[in-house]
C-alpha positions as CSV (number, residue, x, y, z in Angstrom):
1,M,6.1,-18.7,5.9
2,I,7.7,-15.3,6.8
3,T,7.6,-12.3,4.5
4,I,10.1,-9.4,4.8
5,I,8.7,-6.3,3.2
6,G,10.9,-3.3,2.3
7,V,9.2,0.0,1.7
8,A,11.1,3.0,0.3
9,L,9.6,6.3,1.6
10,A,10.8,9.2,-0.5
11,N,8.8,11.9,1.5
12,R,8.8,10.6,5.1
13,N,7.4,13.8,6.5
14,E,4.6,14.1,4.0
15,T,3.6,10.4,4.0
16,A,4.1,9.4,7.7
17,V,0.5,9.7,8.7
18,E,-0.9,7.7,5.8
19,F,1.9,5.1,6.2
20,Q,1.3,4.8,9.9
21,S,-2.5,4.4,9.3
22,I,-1.8,1.4,7.1
23,L,0.6,-0.2,9.6
24,T,-2.0,0.3,12.4
25,K,-4.6,-1.4,10.2
26,Y,-2.4,-4.5,9.8
27,G,-0.7,-4.1,13.2
28,C,-1.7,-7.6,14.5
29,K,-0.1,-9.2,11.4
30,I,3.2,-7.3,11.6
31,R,5.7,-9.0,14.0
32,T,8.6,-6.6,13.5
33,R,9.0,-3.0,12.1
34,L,12.3,-1.3,11.6
35,G,12.7,2.2,10.2
36,L,16.0,3.4,8.7
37,H,16.8,6.9,7.6
38,A,20.1,8.8,7.2
39,S,20.8,11.5,9.7
40,E,23.8,13.5,10.7
41,K,24.4,16.0,13.5
42,D,22.2,18.7,12.1
43,V,20.5,17.0,9.2
44,C,17.6,14.5,9.1
45,L,16.9,13.4,5.5
46,N,13.2,13.2,4.3
47,S,13.7,9.7,2.9
48,G,14.1,6.3,4.4
49,I,13.3,2.6,4.3
50,V,11.0,0.6,6.5
51,L,11.4,-3.2,6.9
52,L,8.4,-5.2,8.1
53,E,8.5,-8.9,9.2
54,V,5.1,-10.5,8.6
55,P,4.4,-14.2,9.5
56,G,1.8,-15.9,7.3
57,D,0.0,-14.4,4.4
58,A,1.1,-10.8,3.7
59,A,-0.6,-10.4,0.2
60,E,-3.2,-7.9,1.3
61,L,-0.8,-5.7,3.2
62,I,1.7,-5.8,0.3
63,A,-1.1,-4.8,-2.2
64,E,-2.1,-1.8,-0.1
65,L,1.4,-0.6,0.3
66,K,2.2,-0.9,-3.4
67,E,-0.7,1.5,-4.1
68,H,1.4,4.3,-2.6
69,W,5.1,3.2,-2.4
70,E,7.8,1.2,-4.0
71,V,7.8,-2.2,-2.3
72,Q,10.2,-5.2,-2.4
73,T,9.5,-8.5,-0.7
74,M,11.4,-11.7,0.3
75,K,9.6,-14.8,1.4
76,F,11.0,-17.6,3.6
77,E,9.3,-21.0,4.1
């Protein structure tokens, strides 16, 4: 099973350290991490989306992320 987790980060600058700490805790379970945020020439918005690809059981990681952020998931068998 593969789980894709999408996390909406509304305050990237303020929550980056806490978010990175959680990703580090589960680092061996996360296969792929992709961060997306809008930016233009002179502007970098303080919101974004992080996509995580997790093989196997992702329930513990999802539960911890949901304590702090809006999370959506997709599971593939």
